[in-house]
VEXTORZA-250176 format. One record per residue: x, y, z of N, C-alpha, C in turn. Coordinates in steps of 0.1 Angstrom, whole numbers, padded with zeros to 4 digits, always signed. Layout:
REM residues N
XYZXYZXYZ/...
This chain:
REM residues 320
+0945+0729+1188+0955+0739+1182+0956+0737+1165/+0948+0752+1162+0949+0756+1147+0961+0756+1138/+0963+0752+1126+0971+0754+1114+0975+0768+1113/+0987+0769+1105+0984+0786+1105+0977+0786+1094/+0975+0779+1080+0963+0782+1070+0955+0785+1079/+0947+0775+1089+0936+0777+1095+0932+0788+1099/+0942+0793+1110+0943+0802+1120+0941+0815+1111/+0950+0816+1099+0947+0829+1093+0937+0829+1083/+0930+0818+1082+0917+0822+1074+0907+0823+1079/+0903+0817+1093+0891+0823+1100+0897+0843+1103/+0905+0844+1106+0911+0859+1107+0903+0867+1095/+0912+0861+1086+0910+0869+1072+0895+0869+1067/+0888+0860+1072+0876+0861+1068+0865+0866+1073/+0867+0868+1085+0861+0878+1096+0864+0892+1091/+0876+0897+1089+0880+0908+1086+0872+0912+1074/+0877+0903+1063+0868+0904+1050+0855+0914+1049/+0848+0903+1060+0832+0910+1064+0832+0929+1062/+0843+0936+1067+0844+0951+1070+0856+0956+1059/+0868+0950+1054+0878+0953+1048+0877+0946+1031/+0877+0955+1021+0877+0943+1006+0891+0947+1002/+0900+0937+1001+0912+0936+0994+0922+0940+1003/+0932+0944+1002+0945+0946+1014+0946+0936+1018/+0950+0918+1010+0954+0907+1013+0964+0910+1017/+0976+0914+1009+0990+0914+1018+0990+0921+1029/+0981+0932+1035+0984+0939+1041+0981+0932+1058/+0971+0922+1052+0963+0919+1063+0973+0904+1068/+0981+0900+1058+0991+0888+1060+0998+0893+1068/+1007+0910+1065+1017+0909+1073+1017+0913+1088/+1002+0916+1089+0995+0922+1105+0997+0909+1110/+0989+0898+1107+0988+0887+1114+1004+0882+1114/+1016+0884+1105+1026+0878+1109+1032+0887+1119/+1028+0899+1121+1033+0907+1132+1028+0903+1146/+1012+0896+1149+1008+0896+1157+1015+0884+1159/+1017+0874+1157+1028+0862+1158+1038+0863+1162/+1047+0875+1158+1060+0880+1158+1063+0887+1170/+1049+0897+1174+1050+0903+1185+1058+0916+1186/+1051+0922+1169+1061+0932+1164+1053+0944+1160/+1057+0957+1163+1045+0968+1158+1044+0970+1142/+1035+0975+1141+1037+0981+1125+1033+0993+1123/+1042+1000+1111+1038+1018+1107+1030+1010+1092/+1020+1018+1091+1011+1016+1081+1010+1032+1073/+1015+1033+1063+1019+1044+1053+1008+1048+1041/+1003+1052+1042+0993+1055+1030+0983+1068+1029/+0978+1070+1018+0967+1085+1017+0957+1081+1023/+0951+1096+1026+0937+1089+1034+0926+1084+1026/+0915+1078+1033+0907+1072+1026+0907+1055+1023/+0922+1047+1023+0919+1035+1024+0921+1024+1038/+0910+1032+1043+0909+1020+1052+0919+1018+1061/+0930+1024+1066+0941+1020+1077+0935+1019+1091/+0932+1029+1092+0922+1029+1108+0911+1016+1106/+0900+1013+1097+0892+1002+1096+0899+0989+1097/+0909+0992+1088+0916+0973+1093+0921+0974+1101/+0927+0978+1112+0932+0976+1123+0921+0978+1134/+0912+0983+1133+0902+0983+1147+0893+0967+1142/+0894+0968+1127+0887+0950+1124+0895+0940+1126/+0907+0942+1127+0916+0931+1136+0916+0930+1150/+0915+0940+1157+0915+0940+1169+0905+0936+1174/+0891+0937+1162+0880+0928+1166+0878+0919+1164/+0882+0910+1154+0883+0896+1151+0895+0887+1160/+0903+0894+1164+0910+0886+1176+0906+0888+1188/+0895+0897+1192+0891+0896+1204+0900+0902+1218/+0903+0908+1214+0917+0918+1221+0911+0935+1229/+0915+0935+1236+0909+0952+1241+0916+0960+1230/+0910+0967+1224+0911+0977+1216+0912+0991+1218/+0926+0998+1216+0921+1016+1220+0928+1026+1209/+0924+1034+1203+0925+1043+1193+0929+1057+1202/+0945+1060+1196+0943+1072+1203+0949+1085+1188/+0943+1096+1187+0941+1105+1176+0953+1112+1180/+0968+1115+1173+0978+1120+1176+0977+1133+1171/+0980+1146+1175+0978+1158+1174+0987+1163+1181/+0991+1178+1171+1005+1188+1178+1000+1190+1194/+0988+1191+1200+0988+1195+1214+0986+1182+1222/+0988+1172+1216+0988+1164+1226+0998+1160+1232/+0997+1155+1248+1003+1158+1257+1006+1139+1264/+1021+1136+1266+1025+1124+1270+1013+1119+1281/+1004+1127+1289+0995+1120+1298+0985+1117+1292/+0982+1122+1277+0971+1118+1272+0969+1104+1264/+0983+1101+1266+0986+1086+1261+0990+1075+1273/+0999+1078+1279+1001+1069+1292+0996+1068+1305/+0992+1080+1307+0981+1080+1318+0991+1091+1331/+0984+1097+1338+0987+1103+1347+0986+1102+1366/+0994+1113+1372+0988+1106+1386+0977+1118+1391/+0968+1112+1395+0958+1115+1401+0956+1116+1415/+0950+1133+1423+0950+1133+1437+0937+1125+1438/+0937+1122+1452+0921+1119+1459+0925+1128+1470/+0912+1132+1468+0908+1138+1485+0909+1135+1496/+0899+1123+1492+0898+1116+1505+0910+1108+1514/+0916+1102+1506+0927+1097+1509+0941+1102+1515/+0942+1116+1503+0953+1120+1506+0965+1118+1499/+0962+1109+1486+0970+1101+1482+0972+1105+1465/+0980+1098+1456+0981+1102+1445+0979+1087+1439/+0970+1087+1427+0971+1074+1425+0973+1072+1410/+0976+1059+1404+0977+1063+1388+0964+1058+1381/+0962+1069+1372+0954+1068+1364+0959+1064+1349/+0955+1053+1348+0960+1051+1335+0957+1049+1320/+0966+1055+1310+0959+1059+1297+0953+1048+1287/+0953+1055+1275+0946+1040+1264+0959+1033+1264/+0973+1039+1265+0979+1027+1262+0981+1011+1265/+0976+1012+1273+0973+1000+1286+0957+0991+1277/+0963+0986+1265+0955+0976+1258+0961+0967+1251/+0956+0957+1246+0964+0950+1240+0969+0956+1228/+0958+0961+1218+0961+0964+1207+0956+0981+1208/+0971+0988+1206+0967+1004+1204+0969+1011+1192/+0958+1019+1183+0963+1023+1169+0964+1036+1175/+0977+1041+1169+0982+1056+1171+0977+1060+1157/+0968+1067+1156+0962+1072+1142+0971+1085+1143/+0977+1087+1127+0986+1100+1125+0995+1101+1133/+1004+1089+1140+1012+1089+1148+1022+1101+1148/+1025+1107+1134+1039+1119+1131+1029+1131+1130/+1019+1133+1142+1015+1146+1141+1019+1150+1159/+1026+1141+1160+1026+1142+1179+1042+1148+1178/+1044+1157+1188+1058+1160+1196+1064+1152+1204/+1078+1153+1195+1089+1147+1207+1085+1143+1218/+1077+1147+1225+1075+1143+1239+1066+1130+1241/+1054+1131+1232+1049+1124+1233+1055+1110+1227/+1061+1113+1214+1073+1101+1207+1080+1095+1219/+1083+1102+1232+1091+1094+1239+1085+1087+1249/+1072+1092+1253+1068+1087+1264+1061+1072+1256/+1060+1071+1240+1055+1061+1240+1064+1052+1236/+1073+1054+1234+1089+1045+1230+1091+1034+1240/+1089+1040+1252+1091+1030+1265+1081+1019+1266/+1067+1024+1262+1057+1014+1262+1061+1006+1250/+1065+1007+1237+1067+1000+1225+1080+0992+1227/+1090+0997+1236+1103+0989+1235+1103+0981+1245/+1098+0982+1264+1099+0977+1272+1086+0973+1277/+1075+0976+1270+1061+0967+1274+1058+0973+1286/+1061+0984+1291+1060+0991+1301+1056+1003+1304/+1051+1008+1315+1048+1023+1317+1053+1027+1329/+1061+1041+1333+1066+1042+1344+1053+1060+1348/+1055+1052+1359+1040+1067+1363+1041+1068+1379/+1048+1083+1380+1049+1084+1393+1061+1078+1400/+1071+1076+1392+1083+1064+1396+1081+1053+1399/+1067+1049+1398+1068+1033+1396+1061+1030+1382/+1067+1014+1379+1066+1007+1368+1055+0997+1364/+1048+1005+1354+1033+0991+1352+1036+0984+1343/+1034+0975+1344+1033+0961+1330+1022+0962+1323/+1029+0967+1309+1017+0964+1298+1007+0951+1296/+0997+0952+1294+0990+0936+1292+0997+0930+1278/+0996+0917+1284+1001+0905+1272+0992+0900+1264/+0987+0899+1249+1000+0907+1240+0994+0922+1242/+1006+0926+1237+1005+0942+1235+1013+0945+1219/+1004+0953+1212+1009+0959+1202+1006+0974+1196/+1017+0980+1190+1009+0993+1186+1012+0991+1173/+1003+0997+1161+1000+0998+1151+0993+1013+1145/+1007+1016+1143+1002+1031+1137+1000+1040+1122/+0994+1046+1121+0991+1053+1108+0997+1067+1102/+1002+1066+1093+1007+1083+1087+1003+1084+1071/+1002+1097+1069+0999+1102+1058+1012+1106+1053/+1019+1097+1035+1026+1101+1031+1030+1114+1026/+1017+1123+1023+1024+1136+1020+1021+1146+1026/+1013+1146+1038+1011+1157+1047+1024+1163+1053/+1026+1175+1052+1037+1185+1059+1034+1187+1073/+1025+1200+1069+1019+1209+1078+1013+1202+1090/+1020+1208+1104+1015+1199+1121+1020+1187+1119/+1031+1177+1114+1037+1170+1115+1051+1168+1119/+1054+1155+1125+1070+1157+1134+1079+1145+1125/+1087+1145+1121+1093+1131+1115+1097+1121+1125/+1092+1108+1127+1092+1100+1134+1113+1094+1140/+1116+1099+1152+1129+1096+1151+1132+1083+1148/+1145+1082+1141+1153+1069+1138+1149+1058+1149/+1154+1064+1160+1153+1056+1173+1136+1047+1173/+1127+1055+1170+1114+1048+1172+1108+1042+1162/+1115+1048+1152+1110+1036+1140+1116+1023+1134/+1128+1025+1139+1135+1010+1144+1131+0999+1152/+1117+1003+1160+1108+0993+1167+1099+0989+1161/+1099+0994+1151+1083+0988+1143+1092+0976+1134/+1083+0965+1137+1087+0952+1126+1084+0957+1114/+1075+0959+1107+1072+0962+1094+1070+0980+1091/+1073+0979+1081+1067+0997+1077+1057+0993+1065/+1043+0991+1064+1039+0989+1051+1029+0999+1042/+1033+1001+1032+1026+1009+1024+1017+1007+1016/+1004+1011+1019+0990+1008+1015+0986+1012+1003/+0985+1009+0994+0980+1014+0980+0964+1012+0976/+0963+1022+0968+0951+1016+0964+0942+1003+0962/+0929+1005+0962+0926+0991+0957+0923+0991+0943/+0923+0976+0939+0919+0973+0922+0908+0980+0920/+0903+0980+0905+0894+0982+0898+0879+0973+0906/+0883+0962+0904+0871+0956+0908+0868+0954+0922/+0881+0956+0931+0876+0958+0946+0871+0970+0951/+0875+0982+0938+0866+0995+0947+0853+0993+0941/+0848+0987+0929+0837+0980+0929+0829+0973+0934/+0833+0965+0940+0828+0953+0952+0824+0967+0961/+0834+0975+0967+0829+0985+0974+0815+0992+0977/+0814+0998+0963+0801+1002+0964+0792+0994+0962/+0791+0980+0952+0781+0972+0957+0777+0967+0970/+0784+0968+0975+0782+0968+0993+0779+0975+1001/+0788+0987+1002+0782+0997+1010+0775+1010+1005/+0776+1010+0989+0764+1019+0983+0756+1022+0991/+0746+1016+0992+0734+1019+0997+0731+1016+1013/+0741+1015+1020+0740+1011+1035+0747+1021+1044/+0745+1024+1058+0749+1035+1061+0757+1028+1072/+0760+1016+1079+0762+1013+1089+0773+1001+1083/+0784+0998+1089+0796+0987+1085+0791+0977+1094/+0790+0961+1087+0787+0952+1093+0791+0950+1105/+0788+0940+1115+0794+0937+1129+0801+0926+1128/+0815+0926+1133+0824+0912+1132+0825+0909+1150/+0828+0895+1146+0822+0890+1158+0842+0883+1164/+0845+0881+1176+0858+0875+1179+0860+0860+1173/+0867+0862+1167+0869+0844+1159+0883+0840+1168/+0888+0845+1172+0904+0840+1184+0907+0847+1194/+0916+0848+1202+0919+0856+1213+0934+0860+1218/+0932+0870+1229+0946+0868+1231+0957+0853+1234/+0947+0849+1245+0957+0835+1245+0957+0823+1240/+0944+0826+1227+0955+0813+1219+0962+0820+1207/+0964+0837+1205+0972+0839+1198+0988+0836+1206/+0985+0835+1217+1002+0830+1225+1005+0820+1222/+0993+0812+1227+0998+0795+1224+1002+0788+1212/+0999+0801+1202+1007+0797+1190+1019+0801+1189/+1028+0811+1196+1038+0817+1192+1052+0804+1195/+1044+0792+1202+1057+0782+1205+1055+0771+1189/+1045+0772+1182+1040+0767+1172+1054+0771+1159/+1053+0788+1164+1060+0796+1151+1075+0789+1158/+1083+0786+1166+1095+0788+1167+1100+0775+1166/+1090+0766+1166+1096+0756+1158+1097+0756+1143/+1096+0766+1133+1099+0765+1122+1115+0763+1121/+1120+0755+1111+1133+0755+1110+1139+0770+1098/+1147+0770+1106+1157+0781+1098+1170+0776+1097/+1175+0773+1084+1190+0764+1082+1201+0778+1087/+1210+0769+1088+1221+0778+1090+1223+0792+1074/+1223+0782+1065+1227+0789+1049+1214+0804+1052/+1204+0799+1055+1193+0808+1053+1196+0823+1063/+1200+0816+1076+1207+0827+1085+1215+0836+1080/+1225+0826+1075+1240+0836+1065+1233+0846+1056/+1221+0839+1048+1217+0848+1036+1208+0863+1046/+1202+0857+1054+1196+0871+1064+1207+0883+1067/+1218+0880+1073+1229+0887+1078+1236+0891+1066/+1237+0888+1054+1241+0889+1043+1235+0906+1037/+1222+0905+1037+1215+0913+1034+1213+0926+1038/+1212+0924+1054+1209+0937+1067+1225+0941+1062/+1240+0935+1061+1249+0940+1062+1255+0946+1052/+1248+0939+1041+1249+0948+1024+1245+0964+1024/+1233+0971+1034+1231+0977+1031+1238+0988+1044/+1247+0981+1050+1253+0988+1056+1268+0991+1048/+1271+0983+1041+1283+0984+1029+1282+0996+1020/+1266+0996+1017+1260+1009+1010+1262+1024+1017/+1262+1023+1033+1264+1033+1038+1278+1036+1037/+1287+1025+1040+1299+1029+1042+1308+1036+1032/+1302+1035+1019+1309+1033+1008+1317+1045+1008/+1322+1052+0994+1330+1063+0992+1319+1074+0990/+1321+1085+0997+1313+1100+0995+1310+1101+0985/+1300+1114+0979+1296+1118+0969+1285+1117+0963/+1282+1117+0952+1269+1114+0947+1265+1101+0947/+1274+1094+0941+1272+1080+0942+1267+1072+0952/+1270+1077+0964+1265+1071+0980+1247+1071+0979/+1246+1062+0982+1229+1064+0983+1223+1065+1000/+1232+1058+1008+1223+1055+1019+1234+1062+1033/+1229+1072+1042+1238+1076+1052+1235+1065+1064/+1234+1054+1062+1233+1047+1073+1223+1032+1070/+1229+1022+1072+1224+1010+1069+1213+1005+1080/+1206+0994+1078+1197+0988+1089+1205+0980+1100/+1199+0978+1113+1207+0980+1125+1200+0966+1126/+1210+0958+1138+1206+0941+1142+1191+0936+1142/+1186+0951+1146+1172+0945+1146+1164+0940+1133/+1171+0948+1125+1163+0940+1110+1167+0928+1110/+1180+0920+1118+1185+0909+1110+1171+0900+1119/+1175+0905+1132+1163+0898+1142+1149+0900+1133/+1142+0911+1131+1130+0911+1124+1128+0897+1110/+1136+0899+1104+1139+0888+1090+1138+0877+1094/+1146+0874+1107+1144+0858+1113+1130+0855+1117/+1123+0862+1124+1113+0860+1133+1100+0863+1126/+1101+0868+1118+1089+0872+1106+1088+0867+1100/+1100+0854+1091+1103+0847+1084+1096+0835+1091/+1099+0831+1099+1094+0823+1103+1075+0822+1107/+1071+0832+1112+1061+0839+1113+1048+0834+1102/+1058+0841+1090+1051+0837+1075+1049+0824+1069/+1061+0817+1072+1061+0803+1068+1050+0795+1076/+1051+0797+1090+1039+0787+1095+1027+0792+1093/+1025+0805+1090+1009+0813+1084+1007+0803+1070/+1016+0802+1065+1016+0793+1047+1014+0779+1051/+1013+0771+1059+1017+0759+1060+1032+0752+1060/+1043+0759+1063+1055+0752+1052+1063+0750+1069/+1072+0741+1068+1077+0739+1081+1093+0743+1082/+1100+0753+1071+1113+0758+1071+1110+0771+1061/+1118+0780+1066+1119+0794+1062+1127+0792+1051/+1120+0797+1037+1130+0794+1027+1135+0808+1021/+1147+0813+1015+1151+0825+1011+1138+0832+1002/+1131+0825+0999+1118+0833+0989+1110+0842+0999/+1107+0836+1012+1103+0840+1018+1109+0855+1025/+1124+0852+1028+1132+0867+1031+1130+0873+1022/+1133+0873+1010+1131+0882+0997+1116+0891+0997/+1106+0881+0998+1094+0887+1003+1093+0897+1012/+1098+0895+1022+1096+0905+1037+1111+0915+1037/+1119+0915+1025+1127+0924+1030+1122+0939+1028/+1121+0941+1018+1110+0955+1015+1103+0960+1033/+1095+0951+1034+1085+0957+1044+1095+0955+1062/+1105+0949+1056+1113+0950+1072+1122+0962+1075/+1129+0966+1058+1143+0971+1056+1135+0988+1055/+1123+0989+1047+1123+1003+1040+1126+1016+1047/+1122+1011+1065+1121+1025+1075+1132+1022+1084/+1144+1015+1083+1154+1015+1087+1169+1019+1079/+1170+1022+1071+1177+1028+1064+1175+1041+1058/+1187+1051+1058+1184+1065+1056+1192+1067+1038/+1185+1077+1034+1189+1079+1024+1197+1095+1022/+1203+1098+1012+1211+1109+1014+1205+1115+1005/+1213+1129+1010+1205+1136+1005+1206+1136+0989/+1213+1135+0983+1216+1133+0970+1208+1123+0960/+1207+1112+0969+1196+1099+0964+1182+1106+0967/+1179+1109+0973+1163+1123+0976+1162+1129+0965/+1175+1137+0961+1168+1147+0944+1166+1140+0939/+1178+1126+0937+1177+1118+0924+1161+1111+0920/+1155+1112+0934+1141+1102+0935+1143+1088+0938/+1154+1088+0941+1157+1071+0945+1148+1066+0955/+1146+1059+0956+1132+1054+0971+1143+1043+0978/+1137+1042+0991+1143+1032+0999+1139+1020+0991/+1130+1017+0987+1127+1002+0983+1137+1001+0971/+1138+1011+0961+1148+1008+0948+1159+0999+0957/+1164+1006+0966+1176+1001+0972+1176+0991+0976/+1168+0986+0983+1163+0974+0989+1166+0964+0978/+1155+0970+0963+1156+0961+0954+1173+0954+0949/+1181+0966+0946+1195+0966+0946+1203+0955+0954/+1203+0957+0967+1205+0948+0973+1201+0934+0972/+1185+0935+0970+1186+0915+0969+1186+0912+0954/+1188+0920+0945+1191+0914+0932+1209+0910+0927/+1217+0918+0938+1231+0919+0936+1234+0907+0949/+1225+0906+0958+1228+0894+0966+1229+0879+0962/+1240+0874+0960+1239+0857+0960+1225+0848+0970/+1214+0843+0961+1206+0838+0966+1209+0821+0972/+1207+0814+0984+1214+0802+0984+1204+0790+0978/+1206+0782+0978+1195+0767+0973+1184+0764+0984/+1174+0766+0975+1162+0762+0986+1163+0750+0995/
């Protein structure tokens, strides 16, 4: 049974053959794998979001499927449909691309509400209903979605009920100058991406989760997590007017996400307990898509991360 740092390194090294940089994002994706959570990746075009998820699926050795979301996409294009068989006179289930271990929902906010509702059952229940029959999705199962933060034409804002199902919302930024220089040196003269090998498996991933469950979380840290999450609700329940920054705070899923993801991150880094510093590190990724800014806050160009930073700075930190 590999330790957290060893398992993390072998996956990072393999993904690093195709993706330069994005170390923090890769670590969060590994945390999501151990936690069993879905991830929403937001960033400008050309930042290797799709390549990163595809490389992760290859390195993990699981079945990978990519769905390009478009405004004319139908629910059956995602989950499948019932197909009539003339020889037998019966309808049989034709499974869609969602029946995979790792599903990349590329530009997820381009699909209409019907498609999002079909995907919602798969994300939450890990099952699909076709022709009145329930079909279980393979285990492990993850949805990793991408979206463009500036594109508005032909897009549909994701409903809050769906964004709440994502464990993390990760903001993918531009590479550093040295990383971009390395990209040019490595791929400037070649036309093909390097071939990656499977260095892990879905079975190994599932076997590691009991190890993560052994990470100790003290009652003091549990209380700290609850205080952070409930502080966002207090901001939403405050007096109205221009001073109020949130329409709604984070749901109980945020508390569970900080608890579970915190243990996974501690295990990946070789620690045997969850510290307050790790909770603070994960808080923006867990909370930014679970709080709703008021119109006044958006007009003042207040960001969700700024509100989270305020909550972190004003909440007393327990001793390590």
